C-alpha positions in Angstrom: -22.7 -44.1 10.7 -20.0 -46.6 8.7 -18.2 -49.3 10.3 -14.9 -50.4 9.0 -12.0 -53.0 9.4 -8.7 -53.0 7.7 -7.8 -55.8 5.1 -4.1 -55.9 5.8 -3.2 -59.2 7.5 0.0 -57.7 8.6 1.7 -54.2 10.3 4.7 -52.3 10.2 6.3 -51.2 13.1 6.7 -47.4 12.9 9.9 -47.5 14.7 11.9 -50.6 13.1 10.1 -51.4 10.3 9.6 -55.0 11.1 6.6 -56.1 9.6 4.5 -58.8 11.8 1.0 -60.7 11.8 1.0 -60.6 15.5 -2.2 -59.2 16.9 -2.3 -58.2 20.6 -5.8 -56.5 21.1 -8.5 -54.3 19.5 -10.1 -51.1 20.0 -12.9 -48.6 18.2 -11.9 -45.4 16.6 -14.6 -43.1 16.1 -13.4 -41.0 13.0 -15.4 -38.0 11.2 -15.7 -38.3 7.5 -17.3 -36.2 4.2 -20.7 -36.0 4.5 -23.1 -37.9 2.5 -26.2 -36.4 1.3 -26.1 -33.7 3.3 -25.8 -35.9 6.1 -22.8 -35.7 8.9 -21.1 -39.3 8.2 -19.1 -41.0 11.3 -17.0 -43.7 10.5 -16.3 -46.4 13.3 -12.9 -48.2 12.5 -12.1 -51.5 14.2 -8.2 -50.7 14.6 -5.8 -53.2 15.6 -3.0 -53.3 18.0 0.2 -55.1 17.0 3.3 -56.7 18.9 6.6 -56.2 17.3 8.3 -59.3 16.0 11.8 -57.8 16.4 13.5 -58.4 19.9 15.7 -55.5 19.8 13.1 -52.7 19.0 11.9 -50.6 21.8 8.6 -50.6 21.1 6.6 -53.8 22.1 3.4 -52.8 21.2 2.0 -50.4 18.2 -1.3 -49.5 16.7 -1.6 -50.1 13.2 -0.6 -47.0 10.5 -3.5 -46.1 8.0 -1.9 -43.3 6.6 -4.0 -43.1 3.5 -7.2 -42.8 5.6 -6.2 -41.1 9.2 -3.2 -39.9 10.8 -2.0 -41.1 14.0 -4.7 -39.9 16.7 -6.5 -37.9 14.6 -10.3 -37.9 15.1 -11.1 -36.8 11.4 -10.2 -38.8 8.0 -7.3 -37.0 6.1 -9.5 -36.0 3.3 -12.2 -34.2 5.8 -9.3 -32.7 6.9 -8.1 -31.6 3.9 -11.4 -30.1 2.9 -11.5 -28.4 6.1 -8.1 -26.7 5.6 -8.9 -25.5 2.4 -11.9 -23.7 3.8 -10.0 -22.6 6.5 -6.9 -21.1 3.9 -10.2 -19.2 1.8 -12.1 -17.6 4.3 -10.0 -18.1 7.8 -11.4 -19.5 11.3 -15.2 -18.5 12.3 -16.4 -17.8 8.8 -14.6 -21.0 8.1 -16.9 -22.8 11.0 -20.0 -21.0 10.0 -19.5 -22.4 5.9 -18.0 -25.8 7.3 -21.4 -26.4 9.6 -23.7 -25.7 6.5 -21.5 -28.3 4.6 -22.3 -30.8 7.1 -18.7 -30.9 7.9 -18.7 -29.4 11.7 -15.9 -27.6 13.0 -15.0 -24.9 15.4 -13.1 -21.7 14.1 -10.0 -22.3 16.6 -9.8 -25.8 15.0 -9.5 -24.5 11.9 -6.9 -21.8 13.2 -4.8 -24.7 14.4 -5.0 -26.4 11.1 -3.8 -23.5 9.2 -0.7 -22.6 11.4 0.4 -26.2 11.4 0.0 -26.5 7.8 3.4 -27.3 6.0 4.4 -26.5 2.4 6.6 -28.1 -0.3 9.8 -25.9 -0.8 9.6 -24.0 -3.8 11.9 -24.6 -6.5 15.1 -22.2 -6.5 14.4 -18.6 -7.5 16.7 -17.1 -9.8 14.6 -13.7 -9.6 12.9 -12.2 -6.8 11.2 -9.3 -6.1 11.2 -7.3 -2.5 9.0 -5.1 -1.4 7.4 -3.7 2.4 3.7 -4.4 3.4 2.2 -2.7 6.5 1.0 -4.3 9.4 0.0 -0.5 10.7 0.6 1.8 8.2 3.6 4.4 9.2 4.5 2.5 12.2 4.9 -1.4 11.7 6.2 -3.2 8.4 6.8 -6.6 7.3 8.6 -8.2 4.1 7.5 -9.8 1.1 9.4 -12.0 -1.3 8.3 -13.5 -4.4 9.7 -15.2 -7.6 9.1 -12.8 -10.6 9.4 -15.6 -13.0 6.7 -17.9 -11.5 5.2 -14.8 -10.0 4.4 -16.5 -6.5 5.0 -15.6 -3.4 8.1 -17.5 -1.6 8.1 -15.7 1.8 6.7 -13.3 4.5 9.1 -12.2 6.6 7.9 -10.2 9.8 10.0 -7.2 9.8 11.7 -4.8 7.5 15.2 -5.3 8.5 18.1 -5.5 6.8 19.2 -8.5 8.5 16.1 -10.6 8.2 16.7 -10.2 4.5 20.1 -11.0 4.3 19.5 -14.0 6.5 16.8 -15.2 4.2 18.9 -14.5 0.8 21.8 -16.0 2.4 19.6 -19.4 3.1 18.6 -19.3 -0.7 21.7 -19.1 -3.0 21.4 -19.1 -6.8 19.7 -15.8 -6.6 21.1 -13.7 -9.7 18.5 -10.8 -10.3 17.0 -9.0 -6.7 14.4 -6.3 -7.7 13.3 -3.7 -5.0 12.7 -0.4 -4.2 14.6 2.8 -3.0 14.7 1.5 0.4 18.5 1.4 2.0 17.4 -1.1 3.9 16.7 -3.6 1.1 19.9 -2.7 -0.5 22.0 -3.2 2.3 20.1 -6.5 3.0 21.0 -7.6 -0.5 24.2 -6.6 -0.3 25.0 -8.8 2.6 23.2 -11.7 1.5 23.3 -12.0 -1.8 26.7 -10.1 -3.1 26.9 -11.3 -6.3 23.3 -10.7 -7.4 22.4 -7.8 -9.7 20.1 -5.3 -8.0 17.3 -3.6 -10.3 15.7 -0.3 -9.1 11.9 -0.1 -9.8 11.2 2.3 -12.5 7.7 3.4 -10.5 9.6 4.1 -7.5 12.5 6.2 -9.5 9.2 8.3 -11.3 8.0 8.6 -8.1 11.5 10.2 -6.6 11.4 12.4 -9.4 7.8 13.7 -8.8 8.7 14.4 -5.5 12.1 16.1 -5.8 10.1 18.5 -8.5 7.3 18.8 -5.8 9.8 20.4 -3.3 11.4 22.3 -6.1 8.2 24.0 -6.8 7.4 24.2 -2.8 10.9 26.4 -2.5 9.6 28.5 -5.1 6.4 29.2 -4.2 6.8 32.9 -4.0 7.3 32.6 -7.8 4.5 30.8 -8.5 2.4 33.4 -7.0 3.9 35.9 -8.8 3.6 33.9 -11.8 -0.2 33.6 -11.2 -0.6 37.4 -10.3 1.1 38.3 -13.6 -1.5 35.8 -15.7 -4.3 37.8 -13.3 -3.2 40.8 -14.6 -2.8 39.7 -18.2 -6.2 38.6 -18.8 -7.9 41.8 -16.6 -5.9 43.9 -19.1 -3.9 45.5 -16.7 -0.1 44.6 -16.1 0.0 46.5 -13.2 -3.1 46.5 -11.3 -3.9 43.6 -9.2 -7.6 42.7 -8.8 -9.0 42.2 -5.2 -9.8 38.5 -5.2 -13.6 37.9 -4.1 -14.6 37.9 -0.7 -14.5 34.4 1.1 -18.2 33.1 2.3 -18.3 33.4 5.9 -19.1 30.0 7.1 -18.0 28.3 10.1 -15.9 26.1 8.2 -13.9 28.5 6.3 -12.9 30.7 9.6 -11.5 27.2 11.0 -9.4 26.9 8.0 -8.5 30.6 7.9 -7.6 30.0 11.4 -5.3 26.8 10.8 -3.9 28.6 8.1 -2.6 31.6 10.6 -1.8 28.8 12.8 0.4 27.2 10.5 2.2 29.7 9.1 3.2 31.0 12.8 4.5 27.8 13.3 7.0 27.9 10.5 7.9 31.2 11.4 9.1 29.5 14.8 11.0 27.1 13.1 13.0 29.4 11.2 13.7 31.6 14.3 14.9 28.0 16.2 16.8 27.0 12.9 18.6 30.5 13.0 19.6 29.9 16.7 21.4 26.7 15.3 18.9 24.2 17.0 18.2 20.9 14.5 15.1 19.5 13.6 15.0 16.9 16.3 15.2 19.7 19.2 12.3 21.5 17.3 10.2 18.9 17.1 9.1 18.9 20.9 9.4 22.4 21.8 7.3 23.2 19.0 4.5 20.4 19.4 5.1 18.5 16.2 6.6 15.3 14.6 10.3 15.5 13.4 9.3 15.0 9.6 6.5 17.3 9.5 9.7 19.9 10.7 12.2 18.7 8.2 9.3 18.0 5.3 8.2 22.0 6.0 12.2 23.2 6.0 12.3 21.2 2.9 9.6 22.5 1.1 10.5 26.1 2.2 7.3 26.7 4.0 4.0 25.8 5.6 1.5 23.3 3.4 -1.1 24.8 1.8 -3.9 23.0 1.8 -6.3 23.7 -1.4 -9.4 21.2 -1.1 -11.3 20.5 -4.0 -15.1 21.7 -4.1 -17.4 19.3 -1.9 -20.4 17.8 -4.6 -23.1 16.4 -2.9 -25.3 13.2 -4.9 -27.6 14.0 -2.4 -28.3 17.7 -3.9 -28.3 16.6 -7.6 -32.3 16.2 -8.1 -32.7 19.2 -6.1 -30.2 21.5 -7.5 -32.6 23.1 -10.3 -35.2 23.6 -8.0 -32.8 25.5 -5.4 -31.4 27.5 -8.5 -34.8 28.8 -9.3 -35.4 29.5 -5.6 -32.4 31.2 -5.2 -33.1 33.5 -9.1 -36.5 34.7 -6.9 -34.8 35.6 -4.0 -35.1 33.3 -1.7 -31.7 32.7 -0.2 -32.0 31.8 3.5 -30.2 28.2 4.2 -33.0 27.4 6.8 -36.0 28.1 4.6 -33.9 26.3 1.1 -33.6 22.9 3.5 -37.1 22.8 4.6 -38.5 23.3 1.0 -36.2 20.3 -0.2 -36.9 18.7 3.0 -40.5 18.5 2.2 -39.7 17.5 -1.6 -37.6 14.0 0.0 -34.1 15.5 0.5 -32.4 13.6 3.4 -29.3 15.4 3.6 -28.3 17.9 6.8 -28.5 21.5 6.9 -24.7 21.5 6.7 -25.2 20.4 3.0 -27.2 23.2 2.0 -25.0 25.9 3.8 -21.8 24.4 1.9 -23.8 24.5 -1.5 -25.3 28.4 -0.3 -21.5 29.5 0.1 -20.0 27.9 -3.4 -23.5 29.4 -5.4 -22.4 33.2 -3.7 -18.6 32.6 -4.5 -20.0 31.9 -7.9 -22.0 35.0 -8.0 -19.2 37.1 -7.0 -18.8 40.6 -8.4 -15.4 39.9 -9.3 -14.7 40.0 -12.9 -14.1 36.5 -14.4 -10.6 37.3 -15.7 -9.3 38.0 -11.7 -10.4 34.6 -10.5 -7.7 33.0 -12.2 -5.7 30.9 -9.7 -2.1 29.2 -10.0 -2.3 25.6 -10.2 -1.1 23.4 -6.7 2.3 22.7 -6.2 1.5 19.4 -7.2 -0.4 20.2 -10.6 2.6 23.0 -10.9 5.6 20.2 -10.4 3.4 17.4 -13.1 3.4 20.7 -15.6 6.9 20.8 -15.1 7.6 17.1 -16.4 5.4 17.6 -19.5 6.4 18.0 -22.9 5.7 21.7 -23.4 4.4 21.1 -26.8 1.4 19.1 -25.4 0.1 22.0 -22.8 -2.2 24.5 -24.0 -1.7 28.1 -24.5 -3.1 29.1 -21.1 -0.7 26.8 -19.4 2.1 27.8 -21.8 1.9 31.6 -21.0 1.7 30.4 -16.9 4.6 28.4 -17.4 6.2 31.4 -19.3 5.9 33.7 -16.5 7.0 31.3 -13.7 10.0 30.5 -15.7 11.1 34.3 -16.1 10.6 34.7 -12.2 12.4 31.6 -11.4 14.6 30.3 -14.1 16.2 27.4 -12.1 12.5 25.5 -12.4 13.0 25.5 -16.1 16.0 23.9 -15.8 14.5 21.4 -13.4 11.6 21.2 -15.8 14.3 20.1 -18.6 16.2 17.8 -16.5 13.1 16.1 -15.4 12.3 15.7 -18.8 15.2 13.9 -19.7 15.4 11.7 -16.5 11.9 10.5 -17.6 12.6 9.6 -20.7 15.9 7.7 -19.8 13.7 5.6 -17.2 10.9 4.9 -20.0 13.5 3.7 -22.3 16.3 1.3 -22.3 19.7 3.0 -23.2 21.6 4.3 -20.1 24.2 6.1 -22.0 23.1 9.6 -21.1 22.7 8.8 -17.1 25.9 9.9 -16.3 25.8 13.3 -18.5 22.1 13.8 -16.5 24.0 13.3 -12.9 26.8 15.8 -14.1 23.9 18.4 -15.2 21.6 17.9 -12.1 23.9 18.3 -9.6 24.1 22.0 -9.0 20.4 22.3 -10.1 17.1 22.1 -7.8 17.3 18.2 -8.2 20.6 17.6 -6.6 19.5 15.9 -3.7 17.8 13.4 -6.5 21.0 13.1 -8.4 22.8 12.5 -5.1 20.3 9.6 -4.2 20.8 8.4 -7.9 24.8 8.4 -7.8 24.6 6.5 -4.4 22.7 3.7 -6.5 24.1 4.1 -9.8 24.3 0.2 -10.5 20.7 -0.5 -9.4 19.5 2.7 -11.8 21.1 1.8 -14.8 20.1 -2.0 -14.2 16.4 -0.3 -13.8 16.8 0.7 -17.4 18.4 -2.3 -18.9 16.3 -4.8 -17.3 12.7 -5.7 -17.8 12.0 -6.8 -14.0 10.2 -4.3 -11.6 8.3 -5.0 -8.4 5.1 -4.7 -10.1 3.9 -8.2 -9.4 5.1 -7.7 -6.2 2.7 -5.4 -6.0 -0.4 -7.2 -6.7 0.7 -10.0 -4.0 0.4 -7.4 -1.8 -3.1 -6.4 -2.6 -3.6 -10.4 -2.0 -2.1 -10.0 1.6 -4.3 -7.2 2.3 -7.3 -8.9 1.6 -6.5 -11.8 3.4 -5.3 -9.6 6.6 -8.9 -7.6 6.0 -10.7 -10.7 6.4 -9.0 -11.9 9.9 -10.1 -7.7 10.9 -6.4 -7.1 10.9 -6.0 -9.4 14.1 -3.9 -12.3 12.8 -0.7 -13.1 13.7 2.5 -13.6 11.7 2.2 -17.5 11.7 -1.4 -17.6 10.3 -0.8 -14.7 7.9 1.7 -16.3 6.2 0.5 -19.9 5.8 -2.9 -18.4 4.4 -0.6 -16.0 1.7 1.6 -18.8 1.1 -1.7 -21.6 0.3 -2.6 -19.5 -1.9 0.5 -19.3 -4.1 
């Protein structure tokens, strides 16, 4: 405990600003202060009340102010409050309370949260270049907006929703913005046009390339039969017989594979029903409740030209690695019963389940199938096929080149789409927009027509993306920081709390 008295002989009235020496009375203030040698410190301050010397002042008696030491009516010193607030900004409420107790500065978690919400920040310097992007309150359902100063790489503000009116209102309160980097969302384009009509909008290059990849995947999905035919031609070529189509190896008869085949059949039946309803003149919004799937799923399947094919990579269990050699020996010796193999390696220290062994047996049977190895060649997935279309043909191996040759013979439209994709990627990665108009003209009647139409509507922002150095990449980094703070609070923080914690890091 420390006892303190103010040394000043006069005080200033907080209402009229008149100095006075007329002491009215004394009283004791108990203030928590920073610890000393790991011990909690309390200051007992002998404070004074003064009479105001101005007869016109409505306040007759006032308490003397000590702004460098303590705020009015506060129970802690200013320096202790700053330390506790810094802890709250760093780790949040309850974790901050536990850390403060450990540091001999006890405070409750609720008090820390109130301090964070009440914190104020100095207004930032007027930004000239800003980046705008969305962040997820709950992915796929509710989103907010983050705005960053790209020149100083700091967060300017956090908005509670993803709305053109909100963005336009914020931009209207911050005149002087010259450049706005954003993604391809129409919400931000509209908000920027209304809030800062004189600013230059810059579309993000990464999002443009992402749009290109999605357009290529949709194009490949519309030509899935051509991809299958190219794979069949490859298998026949490798087997040495162009007319015969070798029988595929028998699939392992496990419950998981039976379930996958059932789900594949159900998806095919759903897609057939969607096609029948479309022939009847129904829209996707009318189809969705009737079939029992989401509207966007119906639109995605129709755009892709079929139901999705879920190709899963082979599952590898790390738990199996120490026992693979022993299992291979048992397999070669004729012991191929799953339960027996599981019992054997369990006695040797295996901690996995029987399902892991059954998956290993299924994969082992597939590898040892009697089908010729040349007939087991499978065409790439839709995603990989779209990636191959956008790659330089000179960088591909001979096998992939032959597959693309068969694919282009079956679907020449994909050859055109691949050439357009490579041209567009070169434009985006360069700094000259001279060829953009010609590309739009060539892509209008191709498989990339929808992408070309979207770029045509946002042509000025796309041109700026090619010629300007700005992008939303720094904004993505700030979103990662926001996610970290949000997860520290278990996703339960409200907008004021989350905003202040993020702005404190800036």
